[in-house]
N, C-alpha and C positions, 0 to 999 in steps of 0.2 A: 396367214402370215403374221398378223398382229398378235395372235395367241402365242406365237413362238417367242416374241420379244417382250411381251408384257403379261403380267398376271391378271390384271383387271382391265378387260376390254369391254367397252359399252358402245352399243349402237344408239346414238341419241336421236338422230333424224336425218333426213335427206339434205337438210340445210347445211351447207359447208361451214357456216359461221357458228353452228351450235357448240362445237368444241371450244371455241373462244369464249362463249357465254359461260360454260362450265368453269373454264380456267379463271375467268375474272370473278365469278361468284366465289369460287374456292379461295382465291387470293384476297377477296374482300373479307371473308371469315378470318383468314390468317392475319390480316391487319388488325382486326379487333382482338383476336386471341393473343397476339404478340404484345399489344399494348396492355391488355388485361393482366397478362403474366407479369410484365414489368411493374405495373402499379401494385398488384396484389403482393408480390414478393417484397417490394419496398415497404408496404404496410406491415407485413409479417416481420420483416427484419427490424423495423422500428419498434415493434411490440416485443422484441427480444426472442422471437422464434428462431430455432435452428432450421435454416432453410433446407438442409439435407433431410432432416427428419420430417419437415413439412411436406417435401416432395414424396417421401415414402407414404405418408398418410393420404395426401390428396390424390396420389396415383391410383388409389383403390377406392376413390370416392367420386361423387359427381363432379368434382372440380378437375378431374383428370381430363387431359386433352393431348392429342398427339403433338400439338405445338408446344404445350407446357413441357412435355417430355423431351422433345427435340431441343428447345431453347435452354432448358435446364441442363440436360446431360451433356450436350455438345458445346455449349457456350457459357452460360451464366455461372455454373458451378466451377468452371475452369478459368473464369474471367478472361476468356479468349474469344475474340469476335472476328477473326478472319472469315471472309464471307463464304457462305454456302449460297445464300440468296440475299443480295444487298438491300439495304434500306432504299437506295435509289430505284431499284427495280420494283420494289413494293409500291413506292410512290407512283411510279408510272402506271402500274396496274390499277391502283386505287383511282387515279384520274380517268383511266379508260372505263372503269366500272361506273364512275360518276357520269361520264359522257354517255355511256350506254343507257343509264337510267334517264338522263335528260332527253335522249332521243325518243323515249317512250312517254315523255311528259311526267316522269316520276321525280319527286323531290325526296331525297334521302338525307334528312337534316344532320344526322350524326356523321355523315360522310365528310362534310367540311371540317368538323372538329377533328376527326381522325386524320385526314390529310394534313391539316394544320399542325398537328403534333409531330407527324413524321417530317414535315418540311422544316419545322423548327430544329429538329434533331439533325437533319441534313445540313442546315446552315451552320450548325455547331461542329461539323466535321464527321458526322456519322453516316453520310451518304454511301461511302464505299465499304462500310462495315456490314457484317451480317445484321439482318433485321432484329435479331435477339439483343443487339446492342442498345435497343430502346431501354433495357434495364439499366445499363450504364448511364444513358442520357437522363433517366428519371432520378438516378442517384445524384448526378451532377446538379440537376435543377433543385432537388430537395436541400442540397447543401449551400445553395446561394442565399445571401442575405436578402431579406424581404424589405421592400420599400415601404 
């Protein structure tokens, strides 16, 4: 039945929670990749790079990722951030991943930094926008006067 509705079906284990583990680990990666795309494109833009040309180059290099492709093509290049997957939902999943790690006695130090960045963006009105709006958030922050 699952093969009829999905292309990639994996049997993970008999543990009914295993699918949630995979989802949270996947979204943990997505959190990192999305912020990396936002910061890297900001750096490239500040260095005078044409971001469309940069996408063409990086899309065939080790810098390529499906999140970069998604965020660039659907959102950043169009300056359009109506949600596919909101920042709010990503924050929820990052907290769940942190809780999952804590339940196993794991400390993942960068998780707090990552969550903090997304929560700052949410406080500034980005919670209901697509997570790709982290690019717009980084643009806003870079243009603020420094104390």
